PDB file of N, CA, C and O in Angstrom:
ATOM      1  N   UNK A   1      14.741  55.298  53.043  1.00  0.00           N
ATOM      2  CA  UNK A   1      13.902  54.658  53.980  1.00  0.00           C
ATOM      3  C   UNK A   1      14.653  56.195  55.016  1.00  0.00           C
ATOM      4  O   UNK A   1      15.856  56.452  55.077  1.00  0.00           O
ATOM      5  N   UNK A   2      13.837  56.771  55.519  1.00  0.00           N
ATOM      6  CA  UNK A   2      14.361  57.475  56.439  1.00  0.00           C
ATOM      7  C   UNK A   2      15.026  57.624  57.665  1.00  0.00           C
ATOM      8  O   UNK A   2      14.093  57.176  58.332  1.00  0.00           O
ATOM      9  N   UNK A   3      15.890  57.892  58.517  1.00  0.00           N
ATOM     10  CA  UNK A   3      16.236  57.221  59.373  1.00  0.00           C
ATOM     11  C   UNK A   3      15.827  57.949  60.595  1.00  0.00           C
ATOM     12  O   UNK A   3      15.492  59.130  60.511  1.00  0.00           O
ATOM     13  N   UNK A   4      15.835  57.176  61.987  1.00  0.00           N
ATOM     14  CA  UNK A   4      14.938  57.531  62.991  1.00  0.00           C
ATOM     15  C   UNK A   4      15.494  58.768  63.665  1.00  0.00           C
ATOM     16  O   UNK A   4      16.656  59.128  63.472  1.00  0.00           O
ATOM     17  N   UNK A   5      14.901  59.224  64.224  1.00  0.00           N
ATOM     18  CA  UNK A   5      14.948  60.949  64.977  1.00  0.00           C
ATOM     19  C   UNK A   5      16.233  60.122  66.325  1.00  0.00           C
ATOM     20  O   UNK A   5      16.033  59.163  67.070  1.00  0.00           O
ATOM     21  N   UNK A   6      17.367  60.912  66.178  1.00  0.00           N
ATOM     22  CA  UNK A   6      18.335  60.420  67.736  1.00  0.00           C
ATOM     23  C   UNK A   6      18.289  61.525  68.541  1.00  0.00           C
ATOM     24  O   UNK A   6      18.070  62.642  68.071  1.00  0.00           O
ATOM     25  N   UNK A   7      18.486  61.315  69.787  1.00  0.00           N
ATOM     26  CA  UNK A   7      18.362  61.855  71.082  1.00  0.00           C
ATOM     27  C   UNK A   7      19.658  63.164  70.709  1.00  0.00           C
ATOM     28  O   UNK A   7      19.419  64.308  71.093  1.00  0.00           O
ATOM     29  N   UNK A   8      20.941  62.880  69.982  1.00  0.00           N
ATOM     30  CA  UNK A   8      21.560  63.955  69.823  1.00  0.00           C
ATOM     31  C   UNK A   8      21.341  64.770  68.529  1.00  0.00           C
ATOM     32  O   UNK A   8      22.084  65.665  68.127  1.00  0.00           O
ATOM     33  N   UNK A   9      20.054  64.267  67.853  1.00  0.00           N
ATOM     34  CA  UNK A   9      19.504  65.003  66.459  1.00  0.00           C
ATOM     35  C   UNK A   9      18.651  66.120  67.271  1.00  0.00           C
ATOM     36  O   UNK A   9      18.456  67.245  66.810  1.00  0.00           O
ATOM     37  N   UNK A  10      18.276  65.785  68.241  1.00  0.00           N
ATOM     38  CA  UNK A  10      16.763  66.916  68.948  1.00  0.00           C
ATOM     39  C   UNK A  10      18.010  67.953  69.785  1.00  0.00           C
ATOM     40  O   UNK A  10      18.139  69.176  69.730  1.00  0.00           O
ATOM     41  N   UNK A  11      18.788  66.972  70.511  1.00  0.00           N
ATOM     42  CA  UNK A  11      19.746  68.374  71.348  1.00  0.00           C
ATOM     43  C   UNK A  11      20.341  69.446  70.206  1.00  0.00           C
ATOM     44  O   UNK A  11      20.291  70.675  70.240  1.00  0.00           O
ATOM     45  N   UNK A  12      20.860  68.667  69.293  1.00  0.00           N
ATOM     46  CA  UNK A  12      21.263  69.525  68.338  1.00  0.00           C
ATOM     47  C   UNK A  12      20.223  70.637  67.461  1.00  0.00           C
ATOM     48  O   UNK A  12      20.633  71.716  67.032  1.00  0.00           O
ATOM     49  N   UNK A  13      19.132  70.251  67.334  1.00  0.00           N
ATOM     50  CA  UNK A  13      18.162  71.302  66.642  1.00  0.00           C
ATOM     51  C   UNK A  13      18.105  72.561  68.161  1.00  0.00           C
ATOM     52  O   UNK A  13      18.229  73.785  68.194  1.00  0.00           O
ATOM     53  N   UNK A  14      17.877  71.593  69.178  1.00  0.00           N
ATOM     54  CA  UNK A  14      17.446  72.849  70.229  1.00  0.00           C
ATOM     55  C   UNK A  14      18.997  73.579  70.524  1.00  0.00           C
ATOM     56  O   UNK A  14      18.949  74.777  70.801  1.00  0.00           O
ATOM     57  N   UNK A  15      19.810  73.193  70.498  1.00  0.00           N
ATOM     58  CA  UNK A  15      21.265  74.115  70.708  1.00  0.00           C
ATOM     59  C   UNK A  15      21.161  74.809  69.777  1.00  0.00           C
ATOM     60  O   UNK A  15      20.958  75.991  70.056  1.00  0.00           O
ATOM     61  N   UNK A  16      21.233  74.495  68.475  1.00  0.00           N
ATOM     62  CA  UNK A  16      21.319  75.527  67.147  1.00  0.00           C
ATOM     63  C   UNK A  16      20.313  76.799  67.650  1.00  0.00           C
ATOM     64  O   UNK A  16      20.605  77.985  67.494  1.00  0.00           O
ATOM     65  N   UNK A  17      19.137  76.332  68.251  1.00  0.00           N
ATOM     66  CA  UNK A  17      17.970  77.663  68.142  1.00  0.00           C
ATOM     67  C   UNK A  17      18.426  78.255  69.949  1.00  0.00           C
ATOM     68  O   UNK A  17      17.597  79.146  70.135  1.00  0.00           O
ATOM     69  N   UNK A  18      18.961  78.196  70.740  1.00  0.00           N
ATOM     70  CA  UNK A  18      19.366  78.245  71.797  1.00  0.00           C
ATOM     71  C   UNK A  18      20.695  79.495  71.460  1.00  0.00           C
ATOM     72  O   UNK A  18      20.759  80.615  71.967  1.00  0.00           O
ATOM     73  N   UNK A  19      21.556  78.953  70.576  1.00  0.00           N
ATOM     74  CA  UNK A  19      22.831  79.717  70.203  1.00  0.00           C
ATOM     75  C   UNK A  19      22.395  80.828  69.513  1.00  0.00           C
ATOM     76  O   UNK A  19      23.106  81.833  69.559  1.00  0.00           O
ATOM     77  N   UNK A  20      21.083  80.854  68.708  1.00  0.00           N
ATOM     78  CA  UNK A  20      20.730  82.295  68.265  1.00  0.00           C
ATOM     79  C   UNK A  20      19.942  82.777  69.135  1.00  0.00           C
ATOM     80  O   UNK A  20      19.096  83.579  68.738  1.00  0.00           O
ATOM     81  N   UNK A  21      19.981  82.528  70.146  1.00  0.00           N
ATOM     82  CA  UNK A  21      19.068  83.189  71.301  1.00  0.00           C
ATOM     83  C   UNK A  21      17.350  83.486  70.387  1.00  0.00           C
ATOM     84  O   UNK A  21      16.779  84.564  70.220  1.00  0.00           O
ATOM     85  N   UNK A  22      17.035  82.500  70.074  1.00  0.00           N
ATOM     86  CA  UNK A  22      15.481  82.372  69.626  1.00  0.00           C
ATOM     87  C   UNK A  22      15.022  81.679  70.674  1.00  0.00           C
ATOM     88  O   UNK A  22      14.056  82.140  71.284  1.00  0.00           O
ATOM     89  N   UNK A  23      15.569  80.540  71.057  1.00  0.00           N
ATOM     90  CA  UNK A  23      14.658  80.196  72.685  1.00  0.00           C
ATOM     91  C   UNK A  23      15.480  79.915  73.510  1.00  0.00           C
ATOM     92  O   UNK A  23      16.652  79.692  73.207  1.00  0.00           O
ATOM     93  N   UNK A  24      15.025  79.871  74.714  1.00  0.00           N
ATOM     94  CA  UNK A  24      15.599  79.784  76.330  1.00  0.00           C
ATOM     95  C   UNK A  24      14.945  78.831  76.962  1.00  0.00           C
ATOM     96  O   UNK A  24      14.101  78.154  76.376  1.00  0.00           O
ATOM     97  N   UNK A  25      15.232  78.668  78.157  1.00  0.00           N
ATOM     98  CA  UNK A  25      14.714  77.460  79.209  1.00  0.00           C
ATOM     99  C   UNK A  25      13.272  77.897  79.592  1.00  0.00           C
ATOM    100  O   UNK A  25      12.527  77.070  80.117  1.00  0.00           O
ATOM    101  N   UNK A  26      12.960  78.836  79.413  1.00  0.00           N
ATOM    102  CA  UNK A  26      11.390  78.867  79.849  1.00  0.00           C
ATOM    103  C   UNK A  26      10.593  79.609  78.243  1.00  0.00           C
ATOM    104  O   UNK A  26       9.875  80.609  78.251  1.00  0.00           O
ATOM    105  N   UNK A  27      10.921  78.907  77.156  1.00  0.00           N
ATOM    106  CA  UNK A  27      10.215  78.806  76.114  1.00  0.00           C
ATOM    107  C   UNK A  27       8.932  78.126  76.075  1.00  0.00           C
ATOM    108  O   UNK A  27       8.822  77.057  76.675  1.00  0.00           O
ATOM    109  N   UNK A  28       8.009  78.588  75.480  1.00  0.00           N
ATOM    110  CA  UNK A  28       6.786  77.518  75.550  1.00  0.00           C
ATOM    111  C   UNK A  28       6.846  76.367  74.689  1.00  0.00           C
ATOM    112  O   UNK A  28       7.466  76.650  73.664  1.00  0.00           O
ATOM    113  N   UNK A  29       6.455  75.223  74.710  1.00  0.00           N
ATOM    114  CA  UNK A  29       6.120  74.232  73.758  1.00  0.00           C
ATOM    115  C   UNK A  29       4.877  74.084  73.093  1.00  0.00           C
ATOM    116  O   UNK A  29       3.767  74.278  73.590  1.00  0.00           O
ATOM    117  N   UNK A  30       5.053  73.844  72.314  1.00  0.00           N
ATOM    118  CA  UNK A  30       3.629  73.793  71.276  1.00  0.00           C
ATOM    119  C   UNK A  30       3.914  72.537  70.050  1.00  0.00           C
ATOM    120  O   UNK A  30       4.942  72.348  69.399  1.00  0.00           O
ATOM    121  N   UNK A  31       2.485  71.710  70.008  1.00  0.00           N
ATOM    122  CA  UNK A  31       2.812  70.892  68.537  1.00  0.00           C
ATOM    123  C   UNK A  31       1.766  71.092  68.119  1.00  0.00           C
ATOM    124  O   UNK A  31       0.751  71.552  68.641  1.00  0.00           O
ATOM    125  N   UNK A  32       2.098  70.564  66.637  1.00  0.00           N
ATOM    126  CA  UNK A  32       1.492  71.103  65.434  1.00  0.00           C
ATOM    127  C   UNK A  32       0.565  69.782  64.976  1.00  0.00           C
ATOM    128  O   UNK A  32       0.835  68.658  65.400  1.00  0.00           O
ATOM    129  N   UNK A  33      -0.526  70.027  64.090  1.00  0.00           N
ATOM    130  CA  UNK A  33      -1.271  68.881  63.431  1.00  0.00           C
ATOM    131  C   UNK A  33      -0.067  68.618  62.136  1.00  0.00           C
ATOM    132  O   UNK A  33       0.522  69.528  61.550  1.00  0.00           O
ATOM    133  N   UNK A  34       0.120  67.039  61.864  1.00  0.00           N
ATOM    134  CA  UNK A  34       0.927  66.359  60.918  1.00  0.00           C
ATOM    135  C   UNK A  34       0.365  67.170  59.527  1.00  0.00           C
ATOM    136  O   UNK A  34      -0.802  67.328  59.166  1.00  0.00           O
ATOM    137  N   UNK A  35       1.585  67.611  58.904  1.00  0.00           N
ATOM    138  CA  UNK A  35       1.403  68.085  57.433  1.00  0.00           C
ATOM    139  C   UNK A  35       0.905  69.566  57.574  1.00  0.00           C
ATOM    140  O   UNK A  35      -0.014  69.931  56.841  1.00  0.00           O
ATOM    141  N   UNK A  36       1.511  70.523  58.560  1.00  0.00           N
ATOM    142  CA  UNK A  36       0.964  71.973  58.450  1.00  0.00           C
ATOM    143  C   UNK A  36       2.301  72.797  59.380  1.00  0.00           C
ATOM    144  O   UNK A  36       3.086  72.385  60.234  1.00  0.00           O
ATOM    145  N   UNK A  37       2.141  73.807  58.885  1.00  0.00           N
ATOM    146  CA  UNK A  37       3.059  74.754  59.137  1.00  0.00           C
ATOM    147  C   UNK A  37       2.776  75.707  60.479  1.00  0.00           C
ATOM    148  O   UNK A  37       1.845  76.494  60.310  1.00  0.00           O
ATOM    149  N   UNK A  38       3.257  75.751  61.441  1.00  0.00           N
ATOM    150  CA  UNK A  38       2.984  77.196  62.551  1.00  0.00           C
ATOM    151  C   UNK A  38       2.975  78.184  62.334  1.00  0.00           C
ATOM    152  O   UNK A  38       2.314  79.002  62.974  1.00  0.00           O
ATOM    153  N   UNK A  39       3.921  78.541  61.066  1.00  0.00           N
ATOM    154  CA  UNK A  39       3.988  79.800  60.608  1.00  0.00           C
ATOM    155  C   UNK A  39       3.336  80.300  59.676  1.00  0.00           C
ATOM    156  O   UNK A  39       3.375  81.520  59.513  1.00  0.00           O
ATOM    157  N   UNK A  40       2.389  79.277  58.632  1.00  0.00           N
ATOM    158  CA  UNK A  40       2.082  79.665  57.605  1.00  0.00           C
ATOM    159  C   UNK A  40       0.376  79.587  58.322  1.00  0.00           C
ATOM    160  O   UNK A  40      -0.402  80.540  58.344  1.00  0.00           O
ATOM    161  N   UNK A  41       0.101  78.220  58.856  1.00  0.00           N
ATOM    162  CA  UNK A  41      -1.497  77.968  58.991  1.00  0.00           C
ATOM    163  C   UNK A  41      -1.654  78.469  60.519  1.00  0.00           C
ATOM    164  O   UNK A  41      -2.784  78.446  61.008  1.00  0.00           O
ATOM    165  N   UNK A  42      -0.472  78.958  61.354  1.00  0.00           N
ATOM    166  CA  UNK A  42      -1.109  79.893  62.796  1.00  0.00           C
ATOM    167  C   UNK A  42      -1.383  78.977  63.918  1.00  0.00           C
ATOM    168  O   UNK A  42      -0.776  77.912  64.024  1.00  0.00           O
ATOM    169  N   UNK A  43      -2.370  79.401  64.842  1.00  0.00           N
ATOM    170  CA  UNK A  43      -2.737  78.622  66.095  1.00  0.00           C
ATOM    171  C   UNK A  43      -3.758  77.889  65.657  1.00  0.00           C
ATOM    172  O   UNK A  43      -4.029  76.989  66.451  1.00  0.00           O
ATOM    173  N   UNK A  44      -4.448  77.916  64.689  1.00  0.00           N
ATOM    174  CA  UNK A  44      -5.434  76.873  64.626  1.00  0.00           C
ATOM    175  C   UNK A  44      -4.845  75.547  64.322  1.00  0.00           C
ATOM    176  O   UNK A  44      -5.548  74.543  64.434  1.00  0.00           O
ATOM    177  N   UNK A  45      -3.865  75.483  64.023  1.00  0.00           N
ATOM    178  CA  UNK A  45      -3.255  74.050  63.876  1.00  0.00           C
ATOM    179  C   UNK A  45      -2.028  73.641  65.401  1.00  0.00           C
ATOM    180  O   UNK A  45      -1.211  72.720  65.408  1.00  0.00           O
ATOM    181  N   UNK A  46      -2.228  74.463  66.324  1.00  0.00           N
ATOM    182  CA  UNK A  46      -1.383  74.181  67.061  1.00  0.00           C
ATOM    183  C   UNK A  46      -2.022  73.781  68.599  1.00  0.00           C
ATOM    184  O   UNK A  46      -3.146  74.173  68.913  1.00  0.00           O
ATOM    185  N   UNK A  47      -1.264  73.036  69.430  1.00  0.00           N
ATOM    186  CA  UNK A  47      -1.908  73.057  70.773  1.00  0.00           C
ATOM    187  C   UNK A  47      -0.559  72.995  71.762  1.00  0.00           C
ATOM    188  O   UNK A  47       0.541  72.475  71.581  1.00  0.00           O
ATOM    189  N   UNK A  48      -0.995  73.587  72.644  1.00  0.00           N
ATOM    190  CA  UNK A  48       0.121  73.850  74.095  1.00  0.00           C
ATOM    191  C   UNK A  48       0.195  72.740  74.353  1.00  0.00           C
ATOM    192  O   UNK A  48      -0.769  71.974  74.346  1.00  0.00           O
ATOM    193  N   UNK A  49       1.655  72.352  74.705  1.00  0.00           N
ATOM    194  CA  UNK A  49       2.073  71.245  75.585  1.00  0.00           C
ATOM    195  C   UNK A  49       2.233  71.682  77.128  1.00  0.00           C
ATOM    196  O   UNK A  49       3.003  72.492  77.642  1.00  0.00           O
ATOM    197  N   UNK A  50       1.160  70.799  77.728  1.00  0.00           N
ATOM    198  CA  UNK A  50       1.319  70.814  78.981  1.00  0.00           C
ATOM    199  C   UNK A  50       1.969  69.914  80.328  1.00  0.00           C
ATOM    200  O   UNK A  50       2.034  70.156  81.533  1.00  0.00           O
ATOM    201  N   UNK A  51       2.360  68.888  79.567  1.00  0.00           N
ATOM    202  CA  UNK A  51       3.195  67.965  80.058  1.00  0.00           C
ATOM    203  C   UNK A  51       4.114  66.905  79.161  1.00  0.00           C
ATOM    204  O   UNK A  51       4.074  66.698  77.948  1.00  0.00           O
ATOM    205  N   UNK A  52       4.699  66.491  79.874  1.00  0.00           N
ATOM    206  CA  UNK A  52       4.864  64.839  78.468  1.00  0.00           C
ATOM    207  C   UNK A  52       5.388  63.919  79.504  1.00  0.00           C
ATOM    208  O   UNK A  52       6.083  64.216  80.476  1.00  0.00           O
ATOM    209  N   UNK A  53       4.869  62.549  79.080  1.00  0.00           N
ATOM    210  CA  UNK A  53       5.480  61.340  79.552  1.00  0.00           C
ATOM    211  C   UNK A  53       6.237  60.646  78.627  1.00  0.00           C
ATOM    212  O   UNK A  53       5.736  60.234  77.581  1.00  0.00           O
ATOM    213  N   UNK A  54       7.774  60.425  79.009  1.00  0.00           N
ATOM    214  CA  UNK A  54       8.818  60.238  78.704  1.00  0.00           C
ATOM    215  C   UNK A  54       9.525  58.875  78.888  1.00  0.00           C
ATOM    216  O   UNK A  54       9.657  58.662  80.093  1.00  0.00           O
ATOM    217  N   UNK A  55       9.806  58.314  78.463  1.00  0.00           N
ATOM    218  CA  UNK A  55       9.743  56.445  79.011  1.00  0.00           C
ATOM    219  C   UNK A  55      11.100  55.778  77.835  1.00  0.00           C
ATOM    220  O   UNK A  55      11.194  55.840  76.610  1.00  0.00           O
ATOM    221  N   UNK A  56      11.749  55.332  78.601  1.00  0.00           N
ATOM    222  CA  UNK A  56      12.810  54.028  77.657  1.00  0.00           C
ATOM    223  C   UNK A  56      12.024  53.006  77.585  1.00  0.00           C
ATOM    224  O   UNK A  56      11.240  52.528  78.405  1.00  0.00           O
ATOM    225  N   UNK A  57      12.389  52.625  76.210  1.00  0.00           N
ATOM    226  CA  UNK A  57      11.844  51.505  75.671  1.00  0.00           C
ATOM    227  C   UNK A  57      12.962  50.580  75.520  1.00  0.00           C
ATOM    228  O   UNK A  57      13.863  50.878  74.737  1.00  0.00           O
ATOM    229  N   UNK A  58      13.002  49.540  76.152  1.00  0.00           N
ATOM    230  CA  UNK A  58      14.711  48.701  76.075  1.00  0.00           C
ATOM    231  C   UNK A  58      14.397  47.875  74.657  1.00  0.00           C
ATOM    232  O   UNK A  58      13.424  47.464  74.024  1.00  0.00           O
ATOM    233  N   UNK A  59      15.795  47.898  74.576  1.00  0.00           N
ATOM    234  CA  UNK A  59      15.814  47.003  72.861  1.00  0.00           C
ATOM    235  C   UNK A  59      15.989  45.825  73.302  1.00  0.00           C
ATOM    236  O   UNK A  59      15.541  45.332  74.337  1.00  0.00           O
ATOM    237  N   UNK A  60      16.941  45.160  72.162  1.00  0.00           N
ATOM    238  CA  UNK A  60      17.119  43.713  72.568  1.00  0.00           C
ATOM    239  C   UNK A  60      18.235  43.572  73.592  1.00  0.00           C
ATOM    240  O   UNK A  60      18.204  42.611  74.361  1.00  0.00           O
ATOM    241  N   UNK A  61      19.495  44.714  73.671  1.00  0.00           N
ATOM    242  CA  UNK A  61      20.217  44.296  74.834  1.00  0.00           C
ATOM    243  C   UNK A  61      19.732  44.699  76.033  1.00  0.00           C
ATOM    244  O   UNK A  61      20.529  45.472  76.564  1.00  0.00           O
ATOM    245  N   UNK A  62      18.600  44.471  76.792  1.00  0.00           N
ATOM    246  CA  UNK A  62      17.998  44.921  77.574  1.00  0.00           C
ATOM    247  C   UNK A  62      18.967  45.432  79.268  1.00  0.00           C
ATOM    248  O   UNK A  62      18.572  46.190  80.154  1.00  0.00           O
ATOM    249  N   UNK A  63      19.951  44.853  79.198  1.00  0.00           N
ATOM    250  CA  UNK A  63      21.045  45.063  80.391  1.00  0.00           C
ATOM    251  C   UNK A  63      21.920  46.105  80.218  1.00  0.00           C
ATOM    252  O   UNK A  63      22.429  46.645  81.200  1.00  0.00           O
ATOM    253  N   UNK A  64      22.219  46.546  78.821  1.00  0.00           N
ATOM    254  CA  UNK A  64      22.954  47.248  78.511  1.00  0.00           C
ATOM    255  C   UNK A  64      22.780  48.784  78.437  1.00  0.00           C
ATOM    256  O   UNK A  64      22.580  49.255  77.318  1.00  0.00           O
ATOM    257  N   UNK A  65      22.818  49.412  79.234  1.00  0.00           N
ATOM    258  CA  UNK A  65      22.539  51.455  79.367  1.00  0.00           C
ATOM    259  C   UNK A  65      22.595  51.615  78.172  1.00  0.00           C
ATOM    260  O   UNK A  65      23.480  51.039  77.540  1.00  0.00           O
ATOM    261  N   UNK A  66      21.646  52.459  77.515  1.00  0.00           N
ATOM    262  CA  UNK A  66      22.316  53.154  76.237  1.00  0.00           C
ATOM    263  C   UNK A  66      22.308  52.555  74.870  1.00  0.00           C
ATOM    264  O   UNK A  66      22.615  53.182  73.857  1.00  0.00           O
ATOM    265  N   UNK A  67      21.828  50.934  74.910  1.00  0.00           N
ATOM    266  CA  UNK A  67      22.405  50.394  73.717  1.00  0.00           C
ATOM    267  C   UNK A  67      21.140  49.887  73.413  1.00  0.00           C
ATOM    268  O   UNK A  67      20.334  49.431  74.225  1.00  0.00           O
ATOM    269  N   UNK A  68      20.990  49.999  72.065  1.00  0.00           N
ATOM    270  CA  UNK A  68      19.622  49.631  71.241  1.00  0.00           C
ATOM    271  C   UNK A  68      18.149  49.836  72.167  1.00  0.00           C
ATOM    272  O   UNK A  68      17.153  49.117  72.245  1.00  0.00           O
ATOM    273  N   UNK A  69      18.485  51.110  72.800  1.00  0.00           N
ATOM    274  CA  UNK A  69      17.280  51.455  73.573  1.00  0.00           C
ATOM    275  C   UNK A  69      16.608  52.772  72.826  1.00  0.00           C
ATOM    276  O   UNK A  69      17.360  53.615  72.336  1.00  0.00           O
ATOM    277  N   UNK A  70      15.017  52.941  72.747  1.00  0.00           N
ATOM    278  CA  UNK A  70      14.687  54.075  72.274  1.00  0.00           C
ATOM    279  C   UNK A  70      13.791  54.911  73.782  1.00  0.00           C
ATOM    280  O   UNK A  70      13.562  54.567  74.941  1.00  0.00           O
ATOM    281  N   UNK A  71      13.544  55.960  73.062  1.00  0.00           N
ATOM    282  CA  UNK A  71      12.730  56.857  73.980  1.00  0.00           C
ATOM    283  C   UNK A  71      11.645  57.135  73.768  1.00  0.00           C
ATOM    284  O   UNK A  71      11.729  57.681  72.668  1.00  0.00           O
ATOM    285  N   UNK A  72      10.379  57.152  74.124  1.00  0.00           N
ATOM    286  CA  UNK A  72       9.047  57.556  73.788  1.00  0.00           C
ATOM    287  C   UNK A  72       8.969  58.490  74.666  1.00  0.00           C
ATOM    288  O   UNK A  72       9.393  58.582  75.818  1.00  0.00           O
ATOM    289  N   UNK A  73       7.957  59.667  73.512  1.00  0.00           N
ATOM    290  CA  UNK A  73       7.853  60.886  74.118  1.00  0.00           C
ATOM    291  C   UNK A  73       5.803  60.628  73.746  1.00  0.00           C
ATOM    292  O   UNK A  73       5.234  60.275  72.713  1.00  0.00           O
ATOM    293  N   UNK A  74       5.210  61.032  75.218  1.00  0.00           N
ATOM    294  CA  UNK A  74       3.529  61.236  74.780  1.00  0.00           C
ATOM    295  C   UNK A  74       3.398  62.698  75.561  1.00  0.00           C
ATOM    296  O   UNK A  74       3.527  62.927  76.764  1.00  0.00           O
ATOM    297  N   UNK A  75       3.106  63.588  74.497  1.00  0.00           N
ATOM    298  CA  UNK A  75       2.911  64.976  74.950  1.00  0.00           C
ATOM    299  C   UNK A  75       1.524  65.142  75.264  1.00  0.00           C
ATOM    300  O   UNK A  75       0.595  64.837  74.516  1.00  0.00           O
ATOM    301  N   UNK A  76       1.425  65.675  76.483  1.00  0.00           N
ATOM    302  CA  UNK A  76       0.145  66.057  76.704  1.00  0.00           C
ATOM    303  C   UNK A  76      -0.439  67.644  76.564  1.00  0.00           C
ATOM    304  O   UNK A  76       0.183  68.674  76.827  1.00  0.00           O
ATOM    305  N   UNK A  77      -1.609  67.537  76.147  1.00  0.00           N
ATOM    306  CA  UNK A  77      -1.765  68.999  75.530  1.00  0.00           C
ATOM    307  C   UNK A  77      -3.093  69.410  75.985  1.00  0.00           C
ATOM    308  O   UNK A  77      -3.995  68.662  76.362  1.00  0.00           O
ATOM    309  N   UNK A  78      -3.116  71.094  75.880  1.00  0.00           N
ATOM    310  CA  UNK A  78      -4.597  71.725  76.721  1.00  0.00           C
ATOM    311  C   UNK A  78      -5.836  70.454  76.165  1.00  0.00           C
ATOM    312  O   UNK A  78      -7.008  70.530  76.534  1.00  0.00           O
TER     313      UNK A  78
END
């Protein structure tokens, strides 16, 4: 079973590409259809993200900040 992605994992991905000089604070965010490649399949499978609704979903220990909580992303597209 695959492990869920964590905020630490997401930060590590972004930090890597920032360190390579590939992305910066002004880099556009796009999303693609599941099972496709932005590089191979191109723009026909991509949508530009225009906004995001990010919510913290409480875990079992609701009163302990940062413990057993999840973060939910809803990406708004064109």
